[in-house]
N, C-alpha and C positions, 0 to 999 in steps of 0.2 A: 648852157651848162646847168643853170639852175633848174630848168624844167626837166632836164634829163635825170637829175638827181632826186627830185621830189615827186615826180609823176604828175598827172594832170586831172584825171577823174572823168565823170560822166559828161560834163559839158564838152570836153574835147573828144570824148569817145564818140559823140555824135558828129563832131566837126568834119572829119575826113569824109565819111560817107555822105553826109548832107551836102557839103560844099562840092563834092564831085558830081552830085546828081541834081542839084538845084542851083539857080543863079543867085546865090546869096553870099555876100562877103563874109569871110571868116569871123571878123570882129562883130558883125551884126548878129550872126548866129550865136556866138558865145554870149553876147549881151542879152539877147532875148531869152535864152535858155537859163542863164545863171540864177535868177530869183526862183525859178521853178525847181531847179536841181537842188539848190540850197534848202528849199522847203521840204522836198522829198527826202533829202539826206537827213535833215534834222528829225523828221518824223520817224524814219527808220532807225536812227541812232537811239532815240528815246525808247523804242521798243527793246533794243538790245540792252541798254543800261542808261539810267538817268544820270549816271556819273561818267559817261563815256568821254574821254579826253577831247574828242573832236567836237562835242557839244560845247565844251568850254572854249574852244577856239572860235566857234560860231558866235558865242556870246561876246567874246573880245572883239570880233569884227563888228558886231552890232553896236557895241559901245563906241568903237573908233569911228564908224561911219556916221553915227548920229551925234558924236561929241557929247554923249551923256554917260558919264562914268557911274551914275547911280543905277543904271539898268542892270538887272540880274536875271539869270535863268531864261525861261522861255520869252519873257518880255524883251530881253536884249536880242535874242535870235529873231523874233518877229519884227522888231524895229529894223534890224539889218536887212531882212527880206523886203520889208516895205520900202526902205531906202533904195535898194537895188531896183525894185519894180518902178518906183517913182522916177528914178534916174533914166531908165529905159524910156519911160513916157516923155520926160522932159527933153530928151535928146531926139524924140520922134523916130525911134527905131521901130520899124514896122514888125508886126508879128509874122509868123511863118506863112500864113495865108497869102500875104502880099508878095511873097517870093515864089508862089506857085506850088507850095506844099499842099498835098491833099491827104485827108485822114486815111483814105484807102491805101496809101503807101506807107503809113506809119509802121506797120508790123515788119515790113521789109527793112525799113530804116533801123528799127530796133535790132533786128537780126544782124545787120551789118555792123552796127555800133557795138553790139555784144562781143564781136570778134576783135575790136580795137584794143590795143595794148593799154590805152589810157584808162579803160574801164577798171582794170585791176587795181588802179591807184585811187579809185573813189573810196572815201572813208568807210563806206558800207556797201555791201552788195545789194543792188536794187533789182527786184524781179521785173520781168518783162511788162507786167501790167502797170507797174509804177513808171517805167520808162515810157510806156505808151501815154500815160496820163500827163507826163511832163510835156510831151509833144502836143497833145491836145490843148493843154493849158497855154502853151506858147503860140498856138495856132491863132 
């Protein structure tokens, strides 16, 4: 019920087509993509407006994940992204490469993800080149 009411975003936009075409568990895919999607979203949001409400949410998440209430602005966002990336590493979640993903298939995966209803709930529209970069970074 919650997910249906708030939407999901780019991580889950990739989930259905990726999990349908590669032998990767849904949770592993979401985990490995999350830090890269958050980073891409934050960069795109800053271009739109330094005061975008979603940036404030990413800051709050960074403070919560690191338990550092003194973090503000980009430092808080970067700390949250680092926390997520470190957690993926600590949990030994493999990158996309280990699940058989190949960069020559990324454009098709982006095209499939673009049609996903989850993409419309991402806090900012990400162009295809950014979506491709997310996959390359997670590879």
